[in-house]
Structures are given as C-alpha cells and as structure tokens.
N, CA, C and O of each residue as an XYZ file, in Angstrom:
352
protein
N       0.833     -1.176      0.000
C       0.000      0.000      0.000
C       0.877      1.239      0.000
O       1.967      1.269      0.572
N       0.353      2.259     -0.668
C       1.060      3.524     -0.676
C       0.434      4.490     -1.651
O      -0.522      4.154     -2.350
N       0.981      5.697     -1.696
C       0.489      6.723     -2.603
C       1.126      6.534     -3.966
O       2.349      6.463     -4.081
N       0.305      6.454     -4.991
C       0.790      6.282     -6.358
C      -0.364      6.561     -7.308
O      -1.421      7.043     -6.901
N      -0.142      6.248     -8.586
C      -1.199      6.333     -9.591
C      -1.219      5.024    -10.369
O      -0.187      4.364    -10.486
N      -2.378      4.635    -10.903
C      -2.507      3.349    -11.586
C      -1.527      3.148    -12.743
O      -1.054      2.030    -12.951
N      -1.213      4.194    -13.494
C      -0.303      4.013    -14.629
C       1.084      3.561    -14.191
O       1.810      2.951    -14.976
N       1.458      3.848    -12.960
C       2.766      3.445    -12.448
C       2.729      2.080    -11.760
O       3.767      1.429    -11.633
N       1.554      1.637    -11.316
C       1.499      0.447    -10.465
C       0.551     -0.644    -10.935
O       0.399     -1.653    -10.247
N      -0.095     -0.474    -12.089
C      -1.117     -1.445    -12.505
C      -0.569     -2.863    -12.605
O      -1.265     -3.811    -12.240
N       0.651     -3.033    -13.088
C       1.183     -4.400    -13.193
C       1.389     -5.028    -11.816
O       1.253     -6.242    -11.664
N       1.712     -4.218    -10.817
C       1.896     -4.737     -9.463
C       0.554     -5.015     -8.784
O       0.421     -5.972     -8.022
N      -0.431     -4.175     -9.067
C      -1.780     -4.425     -8.555
C      -2.343     -5.706     -9.158
O      -2.953     -6.512     -8.454
N      -2.141     -5.895    -10.461
C      -2.677     -7.068    -11.165
C      -2.111     -8.369    -10.617
O      -2.826     -9.367    -10.528
N      -0.829     -8.370    -10.249
C      -0.202     -9.598     -9.749
C      -0.395     -9.795     -8.257
O      -0.118    -10.871     -7.727
N      -0.868     -8.756     -7.576
C      -1.034     -8.843     -6.133
C       0.207     -8.428     -5.360
O       0.221     -8.499     -4.131
N       1.253     -7.995     -6.063
C       2.465     -7.533     -5.383
C       2.166     -6.298     -4.528
O       2.798     -6.070     -3.497
N       1.194     -5.514     -4.978
C       0.688     -4.373     -4.206
C      -0.814     -4.584     -4.048
O      -1.508     -4.888     -5.018
N      -1.317     -4.421     -2.819
C      -2.762     -4.602     -2.570
C      -3.575     -3.405     -3.034
O      -4.572     -3.546     -3.743
N      -3.125     -2.217     -2.618
C      -3.894     -0.996     -2.852
C      -2.940      0.172     -3.017
O      -1.822      0.175     -2.503
N      -3.423      1.165     -3.755
C      -2.737      2.447     -3.812
C      -3.762      3.538     -3.513
O      -4.971      3.309     -3.552
N      -3.256      4.704     -3.221
C      -4.110      5.832     -2.878
C      -3.613      7.057     -3.626
O      -2.412      7.217     -3.841
N      -4.529      7.910     -4.018
C      -4.160      9.205     -4.581
C      -5.300     10.178     -4.359
O      -6.389      9.791     -3.933
N      -5.044     11.443     -4.650
C      -6.051     12.482     -4.532
C      -6.359     13.010     -5.914
O      -5.462     13.161     -6.744
N      -7.618     13.290     -6.159
C      -8.044     13.882     -7.421
C      -7.766     15.380     -7.335
O      -8.423     16.099     -6.583
N      -6.791     15.839     -8.108
C      -6.384     17.243     -8.017
C      -7.500     18.197     -8.446
O      -7.553     19.331     -7.970
N      -8.383     17.761     -9.330
C      -9.506     18.617     -9.740
C     -10.458     18.847     -8.565
O     -10.940     19.963     -8.368
N     -10.731     17.804     -7.787
C     -11.605     17.963     -6.618
C     -10.937     18.829     -5.557
O     -11.587     19.672     -4.940
N      -9.637     18.621     -5.343
C      -8.907     19.446     -4.374
C      -8.927     20.907     -4.808
O      -9.112     21.804     -3.985
N      -8.737     21.140     -6.095
C      -8.776     22.502     -6.617
C     -10.139     23.140     -6.437
O     -10.234     24.314     -6.080
N     -11.199     22.375     -6.681
C     -12.551     22.906     -6.499
C     -12.804     23.238     -5.035
O     -13.422     24.256     -4.721
N     -12.324     22.376     -4.138
C     -12.483     22.646     -2.704
C     -11.777     23.947     -2.326
O     -12.310     24.749     -1.559
N     -10.570     24.154     -2.871
C      -9.837     25.392     -2.571
C     -10.545     26.617     -3.145
O     -10.584     27.671     -2.509
N     -11.101     26.478     -4.342
C     -11.862     27.597     -4.913
C     -13.089     27.918     -4.066
O     -13.435     29.084     -3.876
N     -13.740     26.876     -3.560
C     -14.908     27.093     -2.702
C     -14.510     27.787     -1.399
O     -15.255     28.616     -0.877
N     -13.321     27.439     -0.877
C     -12.819     28.123      0.318
C     -12.563     29.599      0.013
O     -12.904     30.475      0.807
N     -11.963     29.860     -1.136
C     -11.687     31.238     -1.539
C     -12.975     32.047     -1.659
O     -13.029     33.216     -1.278
N     -14.003     31.408     -2.192
C     -15.293     32.088     -2.321
C     -15.847     32.480     -0.955
O     -16.362     33.584     -0.776
N     -15.735     31.563      0.005
C     -16.196     31.861      1.368
C     -15.400     33.034      1.941
O     -15.975     33.982      2.476
N     -14.075     32.959      1.822
C     -13.221     34.005      2.388
C     -13.421     35.354      1.703
O     -13.448     36.391      2.366
N     -13.561     35.340      0.379
C     -13.727     36.607     -0.344
C     -15.074     37.259     -0.047
O     -15.245     38.463     -0.241
N     -16.021     36.463      0.422
C     -17.320     37.003      0.819
C     -17.357     37.431      2.275
O     -18.415     37.786      2.795
N     -16.197     37.399      2.938
C     -16.125     37.816      4.334
C     -16.388     36.702      5.325
O     -16.430     36.940      6.532
N     -16.568     35.476      4.823
C     -16.832     34.343      5.706
C     -15.569     33.788      6.331
O     -14.467     34.279      6.088
N     -15.746     32.771      7.128
C     -14.650     32.140      7.849
C     -14.675     30.643      7.566
O     -15.745     30.042      7.470
N     -13.510     30.048      7.436
C     -13.396     28.597      7.272
C     -13.405     27.994      8.672
O     -12.650     28.424      9.544
N     -14.261     27.000      8.885
C     -14.404     26.417     10.216
C     -14.336     24.897     10.166
O     -14.629     24.266      9.150
N     -13.944     24.342     11.285
C     -13.885     22.890     11.453
C     -15.259     22.290     11.162
O     -16.272     22.780     11.662
N     -15.292     21.235     10.357
C     -16.543     20.563     10.033
C     -17.291     21.158      8.858
O     -18.335     20.640      8.463
N     -16.772     22.243      8.291
C     -17.439     22.915      7.172
C     -17.553     21.979      5.975
O     -16.646     21.196      5.693
N     -18.670     22.071      5.282
C     -18.908     21.322      4.048
C     -18.572     22.243      2.883
O     -19.220     23.272      2.693
N     -17.562     21.874      2.106
C     -17.157     22.693      0.966
C     -17.904     22.337     -0.308
O     -17.621     22.897     -1.367
N     -18.855     21.413     -0.222
C     -19.670     21.073     -1.382
C     -18.953     20.254     -2.434
O     -19.357     20.237     -3.597
N     -17.884     19.570     -2.031
C     -17.100     18.735     -2.946
C     -16.925     17.372     -2.285
O     -16.642     17.289     -1.090
N     -17.091     16.307     -3.062
C     -16.928     14.952     -2.522
C     -15.585     14.821     -1.810
O     -14.537     15.143     -2.370
N     -15.632     14.348     -0.579
C     -14.427     14.177      0.225
C     -14.087     15.390      1.080
O     -13.208     15.327      1.941
N     -14.778     16.480      0.842
C     -14.541     17.717      1.595
C     -15.837     18.181      2.262
O     -16.095     19.380      2.373
N     -16.647     17.215      2.705
C     -17.930     17.519      3.333
C     -17.797     17.880      4.802
O     -18.732     18.421      5.391
N     -16.657     17.590      5.399
C     -16.435     17.902      6.815
C     -14.939     18.099      7.027
O     -14.245     17.202      7.506
N     -14.449     19.288      6.664
C     -13.007     19.514      6.720
C     -12.522     19.631      8.158
O     -13.278     19.977      9.066
N     -11.242     19.332      8.337
C     -10.633     19.369      9.661
C      -9.406     20.271      9.623
O      -8.677     20.306      8.632
N      -9.190     20.989     10.700
C      -8.008     21.841     10.841
C      -6.792     20.954     11.050
O      -6.839     20.006     11.833
N      -5.709     21.256     10.357
C      -4.467     20.506     10.531
C      -3.720     21.116     11.712
O      -3.353     22.291     11.689
N      -3.501     20.305     12.741
C      -2.844     20.774     13.962
C      -1.464     21.347     13.652
O      -0.722     20.814     12.827
N      -1.142     22.427     14.324
C       0.168     23.038     14.179
C       0.288     23.990     13.002
O       1.368     24.524     12.746
N      -0.814     24.212     12.276
C      -0.782     25.148     11.153
C      -1.772     26.275     11.410
O      -2.692     26.141     12.217
N      -1.572     27.371     10.720
C      -2.517     28.478     10.853
C      -3.545     28.476      9.733
O      -4.632     29.033      9.887
N      -3.213     27.856      8.608
C      -4.133     27.864      7.463
C      -4.289     26.483      6.825
O      -4.767     26.385      5.695
N      -3.901     25.427      7.516
C      -3.978     24.080      6.945
C      -5.296     23.390      7.255
O      -5.740     23.344      8.402
N      -5.914     22.851      6.202
C      -7.185     22.136      6.335
C      -7.090     20.840      5.556
O      -6.377     20.767      4.555
N      -7.798     19.820      6.003
C      -7.787     18.549      5.276
C      -9.201     18.008      5.132
O     -10.100     18.323      5.911
N      -9.360     17.185      4.108
C     -10.618     16.495      3.872
C     -10.366     15.000      3.899
O      -9.350     14.542      4.422
N     -11.283     14.254      3.343
C     -11.154     12.796      3.272
C     -11.438     12.360      1.837
O     -12.318     11.537      1.584
N     -10.680     12.923      0.911
C     -10.982     12.737     -0.510
C     -10.032     11.785     -1.224
O      -9.924     11.822     -2.450
N      -9.350     10.941     -0.478
C      -8.437     10.021     -1.136
C      -9.208      9.022     -1.977
O     -10.336      8.648     -1.654
N      -8.585      8.602     -3.050
C      -9.149      7.584     -3.937
C      -8.392      6.296     -3.650
O      -7.162      6.281     -3.661
N      -9.119      5.225     -3.395
C      -8.504      3.929     -3.107
C      -8.626      3.062     -4.350
O      -9.721      2.870     -4.880
N      -7.498      2.544     -4.810
C      -7.464      1.741     -6.029
C      -6.876      0.374     -5.710
O      -5.861      0.267     -5.022
N      -7.529     -0.674     -6.220
C      -6.992     -2.029     -6.119
C      -7.145     -2.709     -7.475
O      -7.550     -2.072     -8.448
N      -6.825     -3.988     -7.542
C      -6.861     -4.673     -8.840
C      -8.266     -4.718     -9.435
O      -8.419     -4.830    -10.651
N      -9.291     -4.633     -8.591
C     -10.663     -4.713     -9.085
C     -11.173     -3.416     -9.713
O     -12.089     -3.455    -10.534
N     -10.606     -2.279     -9.348
C     -11.100     -1.018     -9.907
C     -10.027     -0.204    -10.634
O     -10.307      0.914    -11.068
N      -8.822     -0.725    -10.778
C      -7.731      0.054    -11.378
C      -8.020      0.472    -12.815
O      -7.498      1.493    -13.264
N      -8.828     -0.278    -13.544
C      -9.119      0.065    -14.937
C     -10.044      1.279    -15.069
O     -10.229      1.797    -16.170
N     -10.615      1.727    -13.970
C     -11.487      2.908    -13.995
C     -10.699      4.213    -14.071
O     -11.270      5.274    -14.323
N      -9.385      4.132    -13.852
C      -8.565      5.342    -13.763
C      -7.523      5.353    -14.867
O      -6.694      4.448    -14.966
N      -7.574      6.386    -15.692
C      -6.653      6.520    -16.819
C      -5.601      7.578    -16.491
O      -5.427      8.557    -17.216
N      -4.915      7.352    -15.389
C      -3.862      8.293    -14.990
C      -2.600      7.549    -14.626
O      -1.601      8.170    -14.263
C-alpha cells in the first residue's frame, strides 16, 4: 500500500504484489480550494466541520500546528478490481 497512480502500479496491482494504492483527485482538491476562496472573499470564515460542497470535503478538519492548513477525506482507493477505472 502507498500513494501512487494506476499508470505506475497497474502491473503490481494485477499480480497482487501491491494490494492498494491511494491518490487524490487534483480537480476535486482545486474545487475545494476555490470554494474556500469564495467563502473568504465574501467575508466568511473557514471552520472545522465545514462542508465545501465537494466529494471528500464535506467535513473539513483543521491541521494541527498550522494556521491555514485544512484537510478532507478525498483520497481515492485503487486495487486490482477497480484500477481500470482510472486513466492516470
């Protein structure tokens, strides 16, 4: 298991040498950041548990030790059964 993309690991997923990989959809992350910018530019505040209206970012969490770090739960889990769904 680890962070990767299917184009780099599909042969290992197919043989079972790797069980699963994980990655983030940069388009969804970008949309979440744009939605945050919209809130801030309108005078709003980003808060713990806020729903940014993007899959995986329905309840964001503050990253401890940062002043502006936020995280969601938008990782994509890929294994041998679904690796063909991703052309990256």
